[in-house]
TIFI-713218 format. One record per atom (N, C-alpha, C): x, y, z; residue in three letters; residue number from 1. Coordinates in Angstrom, 2 decimals, decimal comma, always signed. Layout:
<pts>
<px:X&py:Y&pz:Z&residu:ALA&num:NUM>
...
</pts>
This chain:
<pts>
<px:-22,48&py:-15,51&pz:-13,30&residu:UNK&num:1>
<px:-21,30&py:-14,71&pz:-12,99&residu:UNK&num:1>
<px:-20,25&py:-15,64&pz:-12,37&residu:UNK&num:1>
<px:-19,04&py:-15,57&pz:-12,90&residu:UNK&num:2>
<px:-17,97&py:-16,44&pz:-12,40&residu:UNK&num:2>
<px:-17,35&py:-15,85&pz:-11,14&residu:UNK&num:2>
<px:-16,61&py:-16,70&pz:-10,44&residu:UNK&num:3>
<px:-15,93&py:-16,23&pz:-9,23&residu:UNK&num:3>
<px:-14,97&py:-15,10&pz:-9,55&residu:UNK&num:3>
<px:-14,29&py:-15,20&pz:-10,70&residu:UNK&num:4>
<px:-13,35&py:-14,15&pz:-11,10&residu:UNK&num:4>
<px:-14,07&py:-12,82&pz:-11,31&residu:UNK&num:4>
<px:-15,24&py:-12,86&pz:-11,96&residu:UNK&num:5>
<px:-16,01&py:-11,62&pz:-12,18&residu:UNK&num:5>
<px:-16,44&py:-11,02&pz:-10,85&residu:UNK&num:5>
<px:-16,88&py:-11,86&pz:-9,94&residu:UNK&num:6>
<px:-17,30&py:-11,39&pz:-8,62&residu:UNK&num:6>
<px:-16,12&py:-10,72&pz:-7,92&residu:UNK&num:6>
<px:-14,94&py:-11,37&pz:-8,00&residu:UNK&num:7>
<px:-13,75&py:-10,80&pz:-7,36&residu:UNK&num:7>
<px:-13,35&py:-9,48&pz:-8,00&residu:UNK&num:7>
<px:-13,48&py:-9,37&pz:-9,31&residu:UNK&num:8>
<px:-13,16&py:-8,11&pz:-9,99&residu:UNK&num:8>
<px:-14,08&py:-6,99&pz:-9,50&residu:UNK&num:8>
<px:-15,35&py:-7,30&pz:-9,37&residu:UNK&num:9>
<px:-16,32&py:-6,32&pz:-8,87&residu:UNK&num:9>
<px:-15,98&py:-5,93&pz:-7,43&residu:UNK&num:9>
<px:-15,66&py:-6,92&pz:-6,60&residu:UNK&num:10>
<px:-15,31&py:-6,65&pz:-5,21&residu:UNK&num:10>
<px:-14,04&py:-5,82&pz:-5,12&residu:UNK&num:10>
<px:-13,10&py:-6,06&pz:-6,03&residu:UNK&num:11>
<px:-11,87&py:-5,26&pz:-6,04&residu:UNK&num:11>
<px:-12,18&py:-3,81&pz:-6,37&residu:UNK&num:11>
<px:-13,07&py:-3,57&pz:-7,32&residu:UNK&num:12>
<px:-13,47&py:-2,20&pz:-7,65&residu:UNK&num:12>
<px:-14,15&py:-1,54&pz:-6,45&residu:UNK&num:12>
<px:-15,00&py:-2,30&pz:-5,75&residu:UNK&num:13>
<px:-15,63&py:-1,76&pz:-4,54&residu:UNK&num:13>
<px:-14,58&py:-1,44&pz:-3,48&residu:UNK&num:13>
<px:-13,58&py:-2,31&pz:-3,34&residu:UNK&num:14>
<px:-12,52&py:-2,08&pz:-2,35&residu:UNK&num:14>
<px:-11,72&py:-0,83&pz:-2,70&residu:UNK&num:14>
<px:-11,47&py:-0,59&pz:-4,00&residu:UNK&num:15>
<px:-10,74&py:+0,61&pz:-4,40&residu:UNK&num:15>
<px:-11,52&py:+1,86&pz:-4,03&residu:UNK&num:15>
<px:-12,84&py:+1,80&pz:-4,11&residu:UNK&num:16>
<px:-13,67&py:+2,93&pz:-3,68&residu:UNK&num:16>
<px:-13,52&py:+3,16&pz:-2,17&residu:UNK&num:16>
<px:-13,44&py:+2,08&pz:-1,41&residu:UNK&num:17>
<px:-13,23&py:+2,20&pz:+0,03&residu:UNK&num:17>
<px:-11,87&py:+2,84&pz:+0,34&residu:UNK&num:17>
<px:-10,85&py:+2,50&pz:-0,45&residu:UNK&num:18>
<px:-9,53&py:+3,12&pz:-0,28&residu:UNK&num:18>
<px:-9,67&py:+4,63&pz:-0,43&residu:UNK&num:18>
<px:-10,41&py:+5,07&pz:-1,45&residu:UNK&num:19>
<px:-10,61&py:+6,51&pz:-1,67&residu:UNK&num:19>
<px:-11,37&py:+7,15&pz:-0,52&residu:UNK&num:19>
<px:-12,36&py:+6,44&pz:+0,02&residu:UNK&num:20>
<px:-13,12&py:+6,97&pz:+1,16&residu:UNK&num:20>
<px:-12,23&py:+7,11&pz:+2,38&residu:UNK&num:20>
<px:-11,40&py:+6,11&pz:+2,64&residu:UNK&num:21>
<px:-10,48&py:+6,19&pz:+3,78&residu:UNK&num:21>
<px:-9,48&py:+7,31&pz:+3,59&residu:UNK&num:21>
<px:-9,03&py:+7,50&pz:+2,37&residu:UNK&num:22>
<px:-8,11&py:+8,58&pz:+2,06&residu:UNK&num:22>
<px:-8,77&py:+9,93&pz:+2,36&residu:UNK&num:22>
<px:-10,03&py:+10,08&pz:+1,99&residu:UNK&num:23>
<px:-10,74&py:+11,33&pz:+2,25&residu:UNK&num:23>
<px:-10,89&py:+11,58&pz:+3,75&residu:UNK&num:23>
<px:-11,19&py:+10,53&pz:+4,49&residu:UNK&num:24>
<px:-11,32&py:+10,68&pz:+5,95&residu:UNK&num:24>
<px:-10,00&py:+11,17&pz:+6,54&residu:UNK&num:24>
<px:-8,89&py:+10,56&pz:+6,13&residu:UNK&num:25>
<px:-7,59&py:+10,96&pz:+6,66&residu:UNK&num:25>
<px:-7,20&py:+12,36&pz:+6,20&residu:UNK&num:25>
<px:-7,63&py:+12,73&pz:+5,01&residu:UNK&num:26>
<px:-7,30&py:+14,05&pz:+4,47&residu:UNK&num:26>
<px:-7,93&py:+15,17&pz:+5,30&residu:UNK&num:26>
<px:-9,16&py:+14,96&pz:+5,72&residu:UNK&num:27>
<px:-9,90&py:+16,03&pz:+6,38&residu:UNK&num:27>
<px:-9,95&py:+15,91&pz:+7,90&residu:UNK&num:27>
<px:-9,16&py:+15,01&pz:+8,47&residu:UNK&num:28>
<px:-9,09&py:+14,84&pz:+9,93&residu:UNK&num:28>
<px:-7,63&py:+14,69&pz:+10,33&residu:UNK&num:28>
<px:-7,06&py:+15,75&pz:+10,87&residu:UNK&num:29>
<px:-5,62&py:+15,79&pz:+11,09&residu:UNK&num:29>
<px:-5,09&py:+14,75&pz:+12,05&residu:UNK&num:29>
<px:-5,91&py:+14,19&pz:+12,92&residu:UNK&num:30>
<px:-5,43&py:+13,20&pz:+13,87&residu:UNK&num:30>
<px:-5,69&py:+11,77&pz:+13,42&residu:UNK&num:30>
<px:-6,15&py:+11,61&pz:+12,19&residu:UNK&num:31>
<px:-6,36&py:+10,27&pz:+11,64&residu:UNK&num:31>
<px:-5,29&py:+10,01&pz:+10,59&residu:UNK&num:31>
<px:-4,60&py:+8,90&pz:+10,77&residu:UNK&num:32>
<px:-3,57&py:+8,47&pz:+9,83&residu:UNK&num:32>
<px:-4,09&py:+7,23&pz:+9,13&residu:UNK&num:32>
<px:-3,85&py:+7,14&pz:+7,84&residu:UNK&num:33>
<px:-4,39&py:+6,04&pz:+7,06&residu:UNK&num:33>
<px:-3,30&py:+5,47&pz:+6,14&residu:UNK&num:33>
<px:-3,13&py:+4,18&pz:+6,22&residu:UNK&num:34>
<px:-2,28&py:+3,45&pz:+5,27&residu:UNK&num:34>
<px:-3,06&py:+2,22&pz:+4,87&residu:UNK&num:34>
<px:-3,39&py:+2,13&pz:+3,60&residu:UNK&num:35>
<px:-4,22&py:+1,02&pz:+3,14&residu:UNK&num:35>
<px:-3,74&py:+0,53&pz:+1,78&residu:UNK&num:35>
<px:-3,84&py:-0,77&pz:+1,58&residu:UNK&num:36>
<px:-3,48&py:-1,37&pz:+0,31&residu:UNK&num:36>
<px:-4,43&py:-2,53&pz:+0,06&residu:UNK&num:36>
<px:-4,93&py:-2,60&pz:-1,14&residu:UNK&num:37>
<px:-5,77&py:-3,72&pz:-1,56&residu:UNK&num:37>
<px:-5,23&py:-4,19&pz:-2,90&residu:UNK&num:37>
<px:-5,19&py:-5,50&pz:-3,09&residu:UNK&num:38>
<px:-4,68&py:-6,00&pz:-4,37&residu:UNK&num:38>
<px:-5,58&py:-7,10&pz:-4,90&residu:UNK&num:38>
<px:-5,48&py:-7,31&pz:-6,20&residu:UNK&num:39>
<px:-6,25&py:-8,33&pz:-6,89&residu:UNK&num:39>
<px:-5,35&py:-9,02&pz:-7,90&residu:UNK&num:39>
<px:-5,29&py:-10,34&pz:-7,82&residu:UNK&num:40>
<px:-4,51&py:-11,13&pz:-8,76&residu:UNK&num:40>
<px:-5,47&py:-11,70&pz:-9,80&residu:UNK&num:40>
<px:-5,38&py:-11,18&pz:-11,02&residu:UNK&num:41>
<px:-6,28&py:-11,62&pz:-12,08&residu:UNK&num:41>
<px:-5,72&py:-12,79&pz:-12,88&residu:UNK&num:41>
<px:-4,62&py:-13,36&pz:-12,42&residu:UNK&num:42>
<px:-3,98&py:-14,46&pz:-13,13&residu:UNK&num:42>
<px:-2,90&py:-13,98&pz:-14,08&residu:UNK&num:42>
<px:-2,95&py:-12,73&pz:-14,45&residu:UNK&num:43>
<px:-1,94&py:-12,14&pz:-15,34&residu:UNK&num:43>
<px:-0,96&py:-11,29&pz:-14,55&residu:UNK&num:43>
<px:-1,39&py:-10,86&pz:-13,37&residu:UNK&num:44>
<px:-0,56&py:-10,01&pz:-12,53&residu:UNK&num:44>
<px:-1,35&py:-9,52&pz:-11,35&residu:UNK&num:44>
<px:-0,65&py:-8,88&pz:-10,45&residu:UNK&num:45>
<px:-1,29&py:-8,34&pz:-9,25&residu:UNK&num:45>
<px:-1,53&py:-6,86&pz:-9,46&residu:UNK&num:45>
<px:-2,79&py:-6,45&pz:-9,30&residu:UNK&num:46>
<px:-3,17&py:-5,04&pz:-9,42&residu:UNK&num:46>
<px:-3,42&py:-4,53&pz:-8,01&residu:UNK&num:46>
<px:-2,92&py:-3,35&pz:-7,73&residu:UNK&num:47>
<px:-2,93&py:-2,85&pz:-6,37&residu:UNK&num:47>
<px:-3,40&py:-1,41&pz:-6,32&residu:UNK&num:47>
<px:-4,11&py:-1,08&pz:-5,25&residu:UNK&num:48>
<px:-4,50&py:+0,31&pz:-4,97&residu:UNK&num:48>
<px:-4,01&py:+0,62&pz:-3,57&residu:UNK&num:48>
<px:-3,29&py:+1,71&pz:-3,43&residu:UNK&num:49>
<px:-2,69&py:+2,05&pz:-2,15&residu:UNK&num:49>
<px:-2,89&py:+3,52&pz:-1,83&residu:UNK&num:49>
<px:-2,84&py:+3,80&pz:-0,53&residu:UNK&num:50>
<px:-2,91&py:+5,18&pz:-0,07&residu:UNK&num:50>
<px:-2,24&py:+5,26&pz:+1,29&residu:UNK&num:50>
<px:-1,56&py:+6,34&pz:+1,54&residu:UNK&num:51>
<px:-0,96&py:+6,59&pz:+2,85&residu:UNK&num:51>
<px:-1,00&py:+8,09&pz:+3,11&residu:UNK&num:51>
<px:-1,67&py:+8,47&pz:+4,19&residu:UNK&num:52>
<px:-1,79&py:+9,88&pz:+4,56&residu:UNK&num:52>
<px:-1,66&py:+10,01&pz:+6,07&residu:UNK&num:52>
<px:-0,97&py:+11,04&pz:+6,50&residu:UNK&num:53>
<px:-0,87&py:+11,31&pz:+7,92&residu:UNK&num:53>
<px:+0,51&py:+11,80&pz:+8,30&residu:UNK&num:53>
<px:+0,70&py:+11,90&pz:+9,61&residu:UNK&num:54>
<px:+1,99&py:+12,36&pz:+10,11&residu:UNK&num:54>
<px:+3,08&py:+11,32&pz:+9,90&residu:UNK&num:54>
<px:+4,31&py:+11,80&pz:+9,75&residu:UNK&num:55>
<px:+5,43&py:+10,90&pz:+9,48&residu:UNK&num:55>
<px:+5,63&py:+9,87&pz:+10,58&residu:UNK&num:55>
<px:+5,61&py:+10,29&pz:+11,82&residu:UNK&num:56>
<px:+5,84&py:+9,34&pz:+12,91&residu:UNK&num:56>
<px:+4,72&py:+8,32&pz:+13,00&residu:UNK&num:56>
<px:+3,49&py:+8,76&pz:+12,76&residu:UNK&num:57>
<px:+2,36&py:+7,84&pz:+12,78&residu:UNK&num:57>
<px:+2,44&py:+6,83&pz:+11,63&residu:UNK&num:57>
<px:+2,80&py:+7,31&pz:+10,45&residu:UNK&num:58>
<px:+2,95&py:+6,41&pz:+9,30&residu:UNK&num:58>
<px:+4,08&py:+5,42&pz:+9,51&residu:UNK&num:58>
<px:+5,18&py:+5,88&pz:+10,10&residu:UNK&num:59>
<px:+6,28&py:+4,96&pz:+10,37&residu:UNK&num:59>
<px:+5,87&py:+3,89&pz:+11,37&residu:UNK&num:59>
<px:+5,09&py:+4,25&pz:+12,38&residu:UNK&num:60>
<px:+4,59&py:+3,28&pz:+13,35&residu:UNK&num:60>
<px:+3,70&py:+2,26&pz:+12,64&residu:UNK&num:60>
<px:+2,80&py:+2,74&pz:+11,80&residu:UNK&num:61>
<px:+1,92&py:+1,84&pz:+11,06&residu:UNK&num:61>
<px:+2,72&py:+0,96&pz:+10,11&residu:UNK&num:61>
<px:+3,73&py:+1,52&pz:+9,48&residu:UNK&num:62>
<px:+4,58&py:+0,76&pz:+8,55&residu:UNK&num:62>
<px:+5,24&py:-0,40&pz:+9,28&residu:UNK&num:62>
<px:+5,74&py:-0,13&pz:+10,47&residu:UNK&num:63>
<px:+6,34&py:-1,20&pz:+11,28&residu:UNK&num:63>
<px:+5,33&py:-2,26&pz:+11,66&residu:UNK&num:63>
<px:+4,13&py:-1,84&pz:+12,04&residu:UNK&num:64>
<px:+3,08&py:-2,79&pz:+12,40&residu:UNK&num:64>
<px:+2,68&py:-3,66&pz:+11,22&residu:UNK&num:64>
<px:+2,58&py:-3,05&pz:+10,05&residu:UNK&num:65>
<px:+2,21&py:-3,79&pz:+8,84&residu:UNK&num:65>
<px:+3,32&py:-4,78&pz:+8,49&residu:UNK&num:65>
<px:+4,56&py:-4,33&pz:+8,53&residu:UNK&num:66>
<px:+5,69&py:-5,23&pz:+8,22&residu:UNK&num:66>
<px:+5,70&py:-6,41&pz:+9,18&residu:UNK&num:66>
<px:+5,45&py:-6,16&pz:+10,45&residu:UNK&num:67>
<px:+5,41&py:-7,24&pz:+11,44&residu:UNK&num:67>
<px:+4,29&py:-8,23&pz:+11,13&residu:UNK&num:67>
<px:+3,11&py:-7,72&pz:+10,77&residu:UNK&num:68>
<px:+1,98&py:-8,59&pz:+10,45&residu:UNK&num:68>
<px:+2,29&py:-9,45&pz:+9,22&residu:UNK&num:68>
<px:+2,95&py:-8,87&pz:+8,24&residu:UNK&num:69>
<px:+3,30&py:-9,62&pz:+7,03&residu:UNK&num:69>
<px:+4,31&py:-10,71&pz:+7,35&residu:UNK&num:69>
<px:+5,30&py:-10,39&pz:+8,16&residu:UNK&num:70>
<px:+6,30&py:-11,39&pz:+8,54&residu:UNK&num:70>
<px:+5,62&py:-12,55&pz:+9,27&residu:UNK&num:70>
<px:+4,73&py:-12,23&pz:+10,21&residu:UNK&num:71>
<px:+4,01&py:-13,30&pz:+10,92&residu:UNK&num:71>
<px:+3,20&py:-14,16&pz:+9,95&residu:UNK&num:71>
<px:+2,59&py:-13,52&pz:+8,95&residu:UNK&num:72>
<px:+1,82&py:-14,27&pz:+7,96&residu:UNK&num:72>
<px:+2,72&py:-15,22&pz:+7,17&residu:UNK&num:72>
<px:+3,90&py:-14,73&pz:+6,76&residu:UNK&num:73>
<px:+4,83&py:-15,58&pz:+6,04&residu:UNK&num:73>
<px:+5,32&py:-16,74&pz:+6,90&residu:UNK&num:73>
<px:+5,50&py:-16,48&pz:+8,18&residu:UNK&num:74>
<px:+6,07&py:-17,49&pz:+9,07&residu:UNK&num:74>
<px:+5,07&py:-18,59&pz:+9,43&residu:UNK&num:74>
<px:+3,78&py:-18,38&pz:+9,18&residu:UNK&num:75>
<px:+2,79&py:-19,40&pz:+9,53&residu:UNK&num:75>
<px:+3,09&py:-20,74&pz:+8,87&residu:UNK&num:75>
<px:+3,43&py:-20,70&pz:+7,61&residu:UNK&num:76>
<px:+3,63&py:-21,94&pz:+6,85&residu:UNK&num:76>
<px:+5,08&py:-22,36&pz:+6,71&residu:UNK&num:76>
<px:+5,99&py:-21,44&pz:+6,91&residu:UNK&num:77>
<px:+7,39&py:-21,77&pz:+6,64&residu:UNK&num:77>
<px:+8,28&py:-20,92&pz:+7,53&residu:UNK&num:77>
<px:+8,76&py:-21,48&pz:+8,58&residu:UNK&num:78>
<px:+9,58&py:-20,76&pz:+9,55&residu:UNK&num:78>
<px:+11,02&py:-20,66&pz:+9,04&residu:UNK&num:78>
<px:+11,24&py:-19,66&pz:+8,19&residu:UNK&num:79>
<px:+12,55&py:-19,51&pz:+7,57&residu:UNK&num:79>
<px:+12,93&py:-18,04&pz:+7,52&residu:UNK&num:79>
<px:+14,18&py:-17,75&pz:+7,80&residu:UNK&num:80>
<px:+14,66&py:-16,36&pz:+7,79&residu:UNK&num:80>
<px:+14,55&py:-15,76&pz:+6,39&residu:UNK&num:80>
<px:+14,52&py:-16,60&pz:+5,34&residu:UNK&num:81>
<px:+14,41&py:-16,06&pz:+3,99&residu:UNK&num:81>
<px:+13,14&py:-15,24&pz:+3,83&residu:UNK&num:81>
<px:+12,07&py:-15,60&pz:+4,51&residu:UNK&num:82>
<px:+10,82&py:-14,84&pz:+4,44&residu:UNK&num:82>
<px:+10,99&py:-13,45&pz:+5,03&residu:UNK&num:82>
<px:+11,71&py:-13,37&pz:+6,13&residu:UNK&num:83>
<px:+11,97&py:-12,07&pz:+6,75&residu:UNK&num:83>
<px:+12,82&py:-11,23&pz:+5,82&residu:UNK&num:83>
<px:+13,88&py:-11,82&pz:+5,27&residu:UNK&num:84>
<px:+14,76&py:-11,09&pz:+4,36&residu:UNK&num:84>
<px:+14,01&py:-10,61&pz:+3,12&residu:UNK&num:84>
<px:+13,15&py:-11,46&pz:+2,57&residu:UNK&num:85>
<px:+12,38&py:-11,07&pz:+1,39&residu:UNK&num:85>
<px:+11,42&py:-9,93&pz:+1,73&residu:UNK&num:85>
<px:+10,82&py:-9,99&pz:+2,90&residu:UNK&num:86>
<px:+9,92&py:-8,92&pz:+3,32&residu:UNK&num:86>
<px:+10,67&py:-7,60&pz:+3,43&residu:UNK&num:86>
<px:+11,84&py:-7,64&pz:+4,02&residu:UNK&num:87>
<px:+12,66&py:-6,44&pz:+4,17&residu:UNK&num:87>
<px:+13,05&py:-5,89&pz:+2,80&residu:UNK&num:87>
<px:+13,46&py:-6,78&pz:+1,90&residu:UNK&num:88>
<px:+13,86&py:-6,34&pz:+0,55&residu:UNK&num:88>
<px:+12,69&py:-5,67&pz:-0,17&residu:UNK&num:88>
<px:+11,50&py:-6,26&pz:-0,06&residu:UNK&num:89>
<px:+10,33&py:-5,67&pz:-0,72&residu:UNK&num:89>
<px:+9,94&py:-4,34&pz:-0,06&residu:UNK&num:89>
<px:+10,10&py:-4,26&pz:+1,24&residu:UNK&num:90>
<px:+9,80&py:-3,01&pz:+1,94&residu:UNK&num:90>
<px:+10,73&py:-1,90&pz:+1,47&residu:UNK&num:90>
<px:+11,99&py:-2,22&pz:+1,34&residu:UNK&num:91>
<px:+12,97&py:-1,24&pz:+0,87&residu:UNK&num:91>
<px:+12,65&py:-0,84&pz:-0,57&residu:UNK&num:91>
<px:+12,35&py:-1,82&pz:-1,40&residu:UNK&num:92>
<px:+12,01&py:-1,53&pz:-2,80&residu:UNK&num:92>
<px:+10,77&py:-0,64&pz:-2,88&residu:UNK&num:92>
<px:+9,77&py:-0,94&pz:-2,06&residu:UNK&num:93>
<px:+8,56&py:-0,13&pz:-2,04&residu:UNK&num:93>
<px:+8,83&py:+1,29&pz:-1,59&residu:UNK&num:93>
<px:+9,65&py:+1,44&pz:-0,56&residu:UNK&num:94>
<px:+9,98&py:+2,77&pz:-0,07&residu:UNK&num:94>
<px:+10,74&py:+3,57&pz:-1,12&residu:UNK&num:94>
<px:+11,69&py:+2,93&pz:-1,79&residu:UNK&num:95>
<px:+12,47&py:+3,61&pz:-2,84&residu:UNK&num:95>
<px:+11,57&py:+4,00&pz:-4,00&residu:UNK&num:95>
<px:+10,69&py:+3,09&pz:-4,42&residu:UNK&num:96>
<px:+9,77&py:+3,41&pz:-5,52&residu:UNK&num:96>
<px:+8,83&py:+4,54&pz:-5,14&residu:UNK&num:96>
<px:+8,36&py:+4,55&pz:-3,91&residu:UNK&num:97>
<px:+7,51&py:+5,64&pz:-3,44&residu:UNK&num:97>
<px:+8,24&py:+6,97&pz:-3,47&residu:UNK&num:97>
<px:+9,49&py:+6,96&pz:-3,04&residu:UNK&num:98>
<px:+10,28&py:+8,19&pz:-3,05&residu:UNK&num:98>
<px:+10,51&py:+8,68&pz:-4,47&residu:UNK&num:98>
<px:+10,83&py:+7,75&pz:-5,38&residu:UNK&num:99>
<px:+11,04&py:+8,13&pz:-6,78&residu:UNK&num:99>
<px:+9,76&py:+8,73&pz:-7,38&residu:UNK&num:99>
<px:+8,61&py:+8,11&pz:-7,05&residu:UNK&num:100>
<px:+7,34&py:+8,63&pz:-7,55&residu:UNK&num:100>
<px:+7,09&py:+10,03&pz:-7,01&residu:UNK&num:100>
<px:+7,36&py:+10,24&pz:-5,72&residu:UNK&num:101>
<px:+7,20&py:+11,55&pz:-5,11&residu:UNK&num:101>
<px:+8,08&py:+12,58&pz:-5,81&residu:UNK&num:101>
<px:+9,35&py:+12,24&pz:-6,03&residu:UNK&num:102>
<px:+10,27&py:+13,18&pz:-6,68&residu:UNK&num:102>
<px:+9,81&py:+13,50&pz:-8,10&residu:UNK&num:102>
<px:+9,34&py:+12,48&pz:-8,84&residu:UNK&num:103>
<px:+8,87&py:+12,69&pz:-10,21&residu:UNK&num:103>
<px:+7,65&py:+13,60&pz:-10,22&residu:UNK&num:103>
<px:+6,70&py:+13,35&pz:-9,31&residu:UNK&num:104>
<px:+5,50&py:+14,19&pz:-9,24&residu:UNK&num:104>
<px:+5,85&py:+15,62&pz:-8,85&residu:UNK&num:104>
<px:+6,80&py:+15,78&pz:-7,93&residu:UNK&num:105>
<px:+7,23&py:+17,12&pz:-7,54&residu:UNK&num:105>
<px:+7,87&py:+17,84&pz:-8,71&residu:UNK&num:105>
<px:+8,69&py:+17,11&pz:-9,49&residu:UNK&num:106>
<px:+9,32&py:+17,71&pz:-10,66&residu:UNK&num:106>
<px:+8,28&py:+18,12&pz:-11,68&residu:UNK&num:106>
<px:+7,32&py:+17,24&pz:-11,94&residu:UNK&num:107>
<px:+6,26&py:+17,56&pz:-12,91&residu:UNK&num:107>
<px:+5,45&py:+18,77&pz:-12,45&residu:UNK&num:107>
<px:+5,15&py:+18,84&pz:-11,18&residu:UNK&num:108>
<px:+4,39&py:+19,98&pz:-10,66&residu:UNK&num:108>
<px:+5,21&py:+21,26&pz:-10,79&residu:UNK&num:108>
<px:+6,51&py:+21,17&pz:-10,53&residu:UNK&num:109>
<px:+7,39&py:+22,33&pz:-10,65&residu:UNK&num:109>
<px:+7,46&py:+22,79&pz:-12,10&residu:UNK&num:109>
<px:+7,55&py:+21,82&pz:-13,02&residu:UNK&num:110>
<px:+7,59&py:+22,14&pz:-14,45&residu:UNK&num:110>
<px:+6,30&py:+22,83&pz:-14,89&residu:UNK&num:110>
<px:+5,14&py:+22,36&pz:-14,34&residu:UNK&num:111>
<px:+3,86&py:+22,97&pz:-14,69&residu:UNK&num:111>
<px:+3,77&py:+24,41&pz:-14,19&residu:UNK&num:111>
<px:+4,36&py:+24,66&pz:-13,04&residu:UNK&num:112>
<px:+4,30&py:+26,00&pz:-12,45&residu:UNK&num:112>
<px:+5,25&py:+26,98&pz:-13,14&residu:UNK&num:112>
<px:+6,20&py:+26,45&pz:-13,88&residu:UNK&num:113>
<px:+7,18&py:+27,33&pz:-14,57&residu:UNK&num:113>
<px:+6,77&py:+27,60&pz:-15,95&residu:UNK&num:113>
</pts>
């Protein structure tokens, strides 16, 4: 078994953990969960994400995650461009999430009509 095959299997296992964490947050109102796992297969990055909980709790976690990512970028290259790129990707992610939410709401509304 190659390292890539092992990583693919581990990624599938990690996606199952994402679902388990999502279930925990779903059935426990005081638990907020934001999780993302990704795998780069050489052709692209595949990602599994979930976010459940109260808005203020998720926003707090979002800030903590953004801060951790910025610190990670700054380890090797202390440049403001890393901060700006992180902010741009955060905005893009938030906009894409909102668009997905609106599309799903529209589809659900269409199904109900």
